[in-house]
TORMAR-409062 format. One record per residue: residue in three letters; x, y, z of N, C-alpha, C in turn. Coordinates in steps of 0.02 Angstrom, whole numbers, plus 50000, padded with zeros to 5 digits. Example, Ala and Ser with C-alpha at 12.3 -4.5 7.8 and 13.67 -1.06 7.14 Angstrom:
// residues 2
SITE;residuo;n_px;n_py;n_pz;ca_px;ca_py;ca_pz;c_px;c_py;c_pz
SITE;ala;50660;49716;50390;50615;49775;50390;50660;49835;50390
SITE;ser;50642;49888;50354;50684;49947;50357;50645;50002;50394
//
This chain:
// residues 183
SITE;residuo;n_px;n_py;n_pz;ca_px;ca_py;ca_pz;c_px;c_py;c_pz
SITE;unk;49230;50410;49715;49275;50372;49757;49347;50388;49737
SITE;unk;49389;50398;49788;49459;50414;49777;49503;50358;49803
SITE;unk;49548;50336;49761;49595;50283;49779;49666;50311;49779
SITE;unk;49701;50297;49833;49771;50316;49840;49811;50251;49836
SITE;unk;49845;50240;49780;49883;50179;49769;49957;50192;49782
SITE;unk;49987;50153;49825;50056;50163;49847;50098;50103;49824
SITE;unk;50146;50116;49781;50191;50064;49757;50255;50066;49799
SITE;unk;50264;50015;49840;50320;50012;49886;50381;49975;49859
SITE;unk;50377;49953;49797;50434;49918;49767;50487;49968;49745
SITE;unk;50551;49949;49748;50602;49993;49721;50604;49993;49645
SITE;unk;50566;49947;49614;50563;49944;49541;50492;49957;49517
SITE;unk;50483;50011;49480;50416;50030;49456;50386;49977;49410
SITE;unk;50425;49948;49367;50400;49901;49316;50411;49828;49334
SITE;unk;50421;49814;49398;50431;49745;49419;50364;49709;49430
SITE;unk;50368;49651;49462;50309;49611;49475;50255;49648;49514
SITE;unk;50275;49683;49566;50227;49718;49608;50194;49775;49570
SITE;unk;50232;49811;49531;50204;49864;49490;50154;49837;49440
SITE;unk;50169;49780;49409;50123;49749;49361;50059;49726;49396
SITE;unk;50066;49699;49456;50008;49677;49495;49963;49736;49512
SITE;unk;49993;49790;49536;49955;49850;49553;49921;49879;49492
SITE;unk;49956;49883;49437;49927;49911;49375;49866;49871;49353
SITE;unk;49870;49805;49356;49814;49763;49335;49756;49769;49384
SITE;unk;49770;49774;49448;49718;49784;49498;49680;49848;49484
SITE;unk;49717;49902;49471;49685;49967;49459;49645;49967;49394
SITE;unk;49666;49929;49344;49626;49922;49283;49558;49891;49299
SITE;unk;49558;49841;49343;49495;49811;49364;49451;49860;49401
SITE;unk;49481;49900;49444;49443;49952;49480;49412;50000;49431
SITE;unk;49452;50025;49384;49427;50074;49335;49371;50047;49291
SITE;unk;49374;49983;49275;49323;49955;49231;49254;49956;49263
SITE;unk;49252;49948;49328;49188;49942;49362;49162;50007;49392
SITE;unk;49200;50061;49387;49180;50124;49417;49193;50182;49369
SITE;unk;49143;50221;49355;49152;50279;49311;49171;50341;49351
SITE;unk;49153;50342;49414;49164;50401;49457;49223;50392;49503
SITE;unk;49279;50369;49475;49336;50353;49517;49395;50399;49501
SITE;unk;49432;50416;49552;49494;50454;49544;49549;50412;49576
SITE;unk;49601;50397;49537;49656;50356;49562;49720;50397;49561
SITE;unk;49753;50400;49618;49818;50433;49623;49868;50378;49642
SITE;unk;49919;50370;49601;49970;50319;49614;50036;50354;49632
SITE;unk;50067;50329;49684;50131;50357;49707;50183;50301;49707
SITE;unk;50240;50316;49676;50297;50270;49675;50346;50295;49728
SITE;unk;50347;50261;49785;50385;50285;49843;50460;50293;49830
SITE;unk;50487;50253;49785;50559;50258;49769;50578;50328;49745
SITE;unk;50531;50363;49716;50545;50431;49690;50534;50485;49742
SITE;unk;50513;50467;49801;50498;50516;49853;50554;50520;49904
SITE;unk;50562;50580;49931;50610;50591;49985;50572;50590;50050
SITE;unk;50576;50534;50085;50539;50526;50148;50587;50504;50202
SITE;unk;50595;50546;50253;50637;50528;50310;50600;50481;50356
SITE;unk;50638;50444;50395;50608;50399;50444;50580;50438;50503
SITE;unk;50532;50407;50537;50502;50436;50597;50556;50444;50650
SITE;unk;50553;50501;50685;50601;50515;50739;50575;50495;50807
SITE;unk;50513;50475;50811;50485;50454;50875;50476;50511;50925
SITE;unk;50469;50572;50901;50463;50630;50947;50392;50636;50976
SITE;unk;50343;50607;50942;50273;50608;50963;50240;50677;50964
SITE;unk;50271;50726;50935;50240;50792;50931;50175;50787;50891
SITE;unk;50174;50742;50842;50114;50733;50801;50054;50710;50843
SITE;unk;50066;50680;50900;50012;50656;50942;49990;50706;50995
SITE;unk;50025;50763;50998;50011;50813;51049;49950;50856;51035
SITE;unk;49927;50856;50971;49871;50899;50952;49893;50969;50933
SITE;unk;49957;50983;50937;49982;51050;50921;49993;51060;50846
SITE;unk;50001;51005;50809;50011;51009;50737;49966;50958;50703
SITE;unk;49954;50968;50638;49911;50922;50601;49945;50856;50584
SITE;unk;50006;50859;50561;50039;50798;50539;50107;50791;50573
SITE;unk;50161;50794;50535;50228;50781;50560;50271;50843;50558
SITE;unk;50319;50847;50605;50365;50904;50606;50418;50899;50551
SITE;unk;50429;50839;50525;50478;50830;50471;50448;50857;50406
SITE;unk;50484;50900;50374;50461;50929;50311;50496;50895;50252
SITE;unk;50459;50852;50218;50485;50816;50160;50426;50797;50116
SITE;unk;50434;50749;50073;50381;50731;50026;50319;50700;50059
SITE;unk;50324;50682;50122;50264;50657;50157;50210;50711;50162
SITE;unk;50230;50775;50162;50180;50828;50166;50128;50821;50111
SITE;unk;50150;50809;50049;50103;50800;49993;50066;50733;50000
SITE;unk;50099;50682;50027;50067;50616;50033;50014;50615;50088
SITE;unk;50024;50655;50140;49971;50661;50191;49907;50687;50159
SITE;unk;49913;50736;50116;49854;50764;50083;49819;50712;50040
SITE;unk;49858;50674;50002;49829;50621;49960;49795;50568;50003
SITE;unk;49827;50551;50058;49800;50502;50105;49734;50527;50134
SITE;unk;49734;50589;50157;49675;50618;50188;49616;50621;50141
SITE;unk;49628;50633;50077;49575;50641;50028;49549;50574;50001
SITE;unk;49583;50520;50016;49565;50455;49987;49512;50418;50028
SITE;unk;49476;50376;49993;49428;50330;50025;49461;50262;50036
SITE;unk;49501;50242;49987;49534;50177;49988;49608;50187;49977
SITE;unk;49649;50152;50017;49721;50153;50010;49743;50083;49989
SITE;unk;49776;50080;49932;49802;50016;49907;49877;50016;49919
SITE;unk;49900;49971;49962;49970;49964;49978;49997;49905;49938
SITE;unk;50051;49915;49901;50079;49860;49861;50154;49857;49874
SITE;unk;50178;49796;49885;50248;49786;49901;50271;49715;49887
SITE;unk;50333;49707;49866;50361;49640;49867;50380;49624;49940
SITE;unk;50384;49562;49955;50406;49542;50022;50482;49535;50020
SITE;unk;50515;49575;50062;50588;49572;50069;50603;49550;50140
SITE;unk;50636;49494;50146;50657;49467;50210;50599;49467;50261
SITE;unk;50544;49435;50241;50486;49420;50283;50441;49479;50300
SITE;unk;50447;49534;50263;50402;49591;50275;50402;49638;50215
SITE;unk;50376;49698;50226;50372;49748;50174;50441;49777;50158
SITE;unk;50446;49812;50103;50509;49845;50085;50522;49904;50133
SITE;unk;50583;49926;50134;50600;49984;50176;50563;50046;50154
SITE;unk;50551;50053;50089;50515;50112;50063;50444;50114;50093
SITE;unk;50410;50058;50093;50342;50057;50121;50343;50063;50196
SITE;unk;50393;50034;50229;50397;50038;50302;50404;50110;50326
SITE;unk;50447;50148;50293;50456;50219;50312;50390;50257;50301
SITE;unk;50357;50245;50245;50292;50277;50232;50241;50258;50286
SITE;unk;50237;50194;50303;50189;50171;50353;50204;50202;50422
SITE;unk;50268;50203;50440;50286;50233;50505;50265;50306;50507
SITE;unk;50274;50341;50453;50257;50413;50451;50181;50424;50449
SITE;unk;50142;50375;50428;50069;50382;50430;50043;50389;50501
SITE;unk;50083;50368;50549;50065;50376;50620;50047;50449;50635
SITE;unk;50079;50494;50599;50068;50566;50611;50009;50595;50573
SITE;unk;49977;50555;50531;49920;50581;50492;49866;50607;50540
SITE;unk;49837;50663;50522;49784;50692;50563;49733;50638;50581
SITE;unk;49714;50638;50643;49671;50584;50668;49606;50578;50630
SITE;unk;49577;50632;50610;49515;50630;50572;49524;50601;50502
SITE;unk;49585;50601;50477;49597;50577;50409;49592;50501;50402
SITE;unk;49592;50466;50458;49586;50393;50456;49513;50370;50452
SITE;unk;49467;50415;50467;49396;50397;50472;49370;50367;50406
SITE;unk;49337;50311;50411;49305;50275;50355;49354;50251;50301
SITE;unk;49418;50251;50317;49469;50229;50268;49466;50153;50261
SITE;unk;49478;50131;50199;49481;50059;50184;49550;50044;50154
SITE;unk;49577;49986;50171;49643;49966;50149;49642;49902;50109
SITE;unk;49684;49901;50057;49696;49842;50015;49771;49829;50016
SITE;unk;49790;49765;50017;49860;49746;50017;49874;49699;49958
SITE;unk;49922;49718;49916;49945;49676;49861;50018;49660;49872
SITE;unk;50035;49595;49870;50104;49575;49882;50129;49526;49828
SITE;unk;50194;49528;49818;50228;49477;49778;50284;49450;49822
SITE;unk;50299;49386;49812;50352;49355;49853;50384;49298;49815
SITE;unk;50445;49283;49833;50484;49233;49797;50471;49162;49820
SITE;unk;50451;49154;49882;50439;49086;49908;50370;49061;49887
SITE;unk;50352;49001;49909;50293;48968;49881;50226;48993;49907
SITE;unk;50224;49023;49967;50159;49044;49994;50168;49100;50045
SITE;unk;50111;49124;50072;50112;49180;50119;50152;49165;50182
SITE;unk;50149;49102;50204;50183;49085;50267;50258;49080;50257
SITE;unk;50280;49039;50210;50352;49029;50201;50388;49092;50175
SITE;unk;50352;49135;50141;50382;49197;50115;50386;49252;50167
SITE;unk;50344;49246;50218;50340;49299;50268;50285;49350;50254
SITE;unk;50249;49342;50199;50194;49388;50184;50143;49389;50240
SITE;unk;50136;49333;50275;50088;49329;50331;50105;49381;50384
SITE;unk;50169;49396;50393;50189;49447;50442;50160;49515;50423
SITE;unk;50165;49533;50360;50138;49597;50337;50062;49598;50340
SITE;unk;50031;49543;50322;49958;49538;50327;49936;49551;50399
SITE;unk;49971;49522;50447;49955;49533;50517;49968;49605;50539
SITE;unk;50020;49636;50513;50033;49706;50528;49975;49749;50503
SITE;unk;49952;49737;50443;49897;49777;50415;49833;49764;50455
SITE;unk;49821;49703;50476;49763;49688;50518;49766;49726;50584
SITE;unk;49825;49726;50615;49833;49762;50678;49827;49837;50669
SITE;unk;49856;49864;50615;49851;49935;50602;49779;49956;50592
SITE;unk;49742;49918;50552;49672;49936;50538;49629;49928;50601
SITE;unk;49644;49880;50643;49607;49874;50706;49622;49934;50751
SITE;unk;49685;49953;50756;49706;50009;50798;49675;50075;50774
SITE;unk;49672;50084;50708;49647;50147;50679;49572;50146;50665
SITE;unk;49541;50090;50681;49469;50080;50669;49451;50091;50596
SITE;unk;49492;50063;50553;49480;50065;50481;49468;49994;50457
SITE;unk;49458;49985;50393;49441;49919;50367;49495;49893;50320
SITE;unk;49514;49830;50331;49559;49794;50286;49514;49751;50242
SITE;unk;49502;49774;50181;49448;49745;50141;49470;49693;50090
SITE;unk;49532;49696;50067;49555;49648;50017;49630;49637;50023
SITE;unk;49651;49576;50005;49722;49561;49999;49732;49513;49942
SITE;unk;49789;49518;49910;49806;49472;49857;49882;49466;49856
SITE;unk;49905;49405;49853;49977;49392;49848;49991;49339;49796
SITE;unk;50049;49344;49767;50069;49295;49716;50143;49277;49724
SITE;unk;50156;49212;49721;50224;49187;49722;50253;49194;49651
SITE;unk;50308;49228;49647;50340;49240;49582;50398;49191;49569
SITE;unk;50415;49152;49619;50471;49106;49611;50536;49142;49595
SITE;unk;50541;49204;49616;50600;49247;49605;50610;49265;49531
SITE;unk;50559;49254;49490;50561;49273;49419;50540;49346;49413
SITE;unk;50584;49391;49392;50567;49462;49390;50512;49481;49340
SITE;unk;50493;49436;49296;50440;49449;49247;50380;49404;49256
SITE;unk;50375;49370;49312;50323;49320;49322;50253;49347;49313
SITE;unk;50238;49402;49346;50169;49427;49346;50146;49445;49275
SITE;unk;50188;49476;49236;50167;49496;49169;50155;49435;49124
SITE;unk;50183;49378;49142;50175;49317;49102;50122;49269;49130
SITE;unk;50097;49283;49189;50052;49236;49223;49979;49259;49215
SITE;unk;49945;49229;49168;49876;49249;49154;49830;49238;49214
SITE;unk;49842;49187;49254;49800;49173;49312;49804;49230;49363
SITE;unk;49864;49251;49380;49872;49306;49428;49843;49371;49402
SITE;unk;49856;49385;49338;49830;49446;49308;49754;49447;49309
SITE;unk;49724;49390;49293;49651;49385;49293;49622;49391;49363
SITE;unk;49653;49357;49411;49628;49358;49480;49631;49428;49511
SITE;unk;49687;49462;49502;49695;49528;49532;49650;49579;49497
SITE;unk;49640;49570;49432;49595;49613;49394;49523;49605;49420
SITE;unk;49502;49544;49429;49435;49530;49455;49426;49557;49526
SITE;unk;49479;49552;49566;49476;49580;49634;49467;49655;49632
SITE;unk;49502;49688;49587;49494;49760;49578;49423;49780;49559
SITE;unk;49392;49740;49518;49323;49754;49497;49274;49751;49555
SITE;unk;49291;49715;49609;49246;49707;49666;49246;49766;49714
SITE;unk;49291;49812;49705;49294;49871;49750;49229;49910;49744
//
């Protein structure tokens, strides 16, 4: 099994990074035949989608824009499970993850087959609704319905705007670890 883990936070060692790391530890504990590739989007050069739709013409495999998405398309295509992780910024995903998601539109159509998605979020407000995480959850549900893929797990935690909350919260660390073991 191959997992493609995408960290959409602008901070590698922040709450979302800690949540993703703990989730992947749970995955690794329960599977001996697993390959995990983690990408920190902040370090990638990814241009925004131009809306040209050449990717949908069948004339090319992915996107006409040549940047770091070329390598990420390959990782995406080879994966069985995609773990998307992001803090909620102003009621949705970060700009880093949004650009990545927009560009996935160009992924070769066959590369979506049998793909499974996991969403991990952190947010400053008290719950999924008041923080806006529900908006992203609905986006992932719509995307997976459109692409005929599966949205298999989600986990979110309110950090109360504390930049070190996740690393100090045994409950969140335990819950996300156990969720990872269920993959």
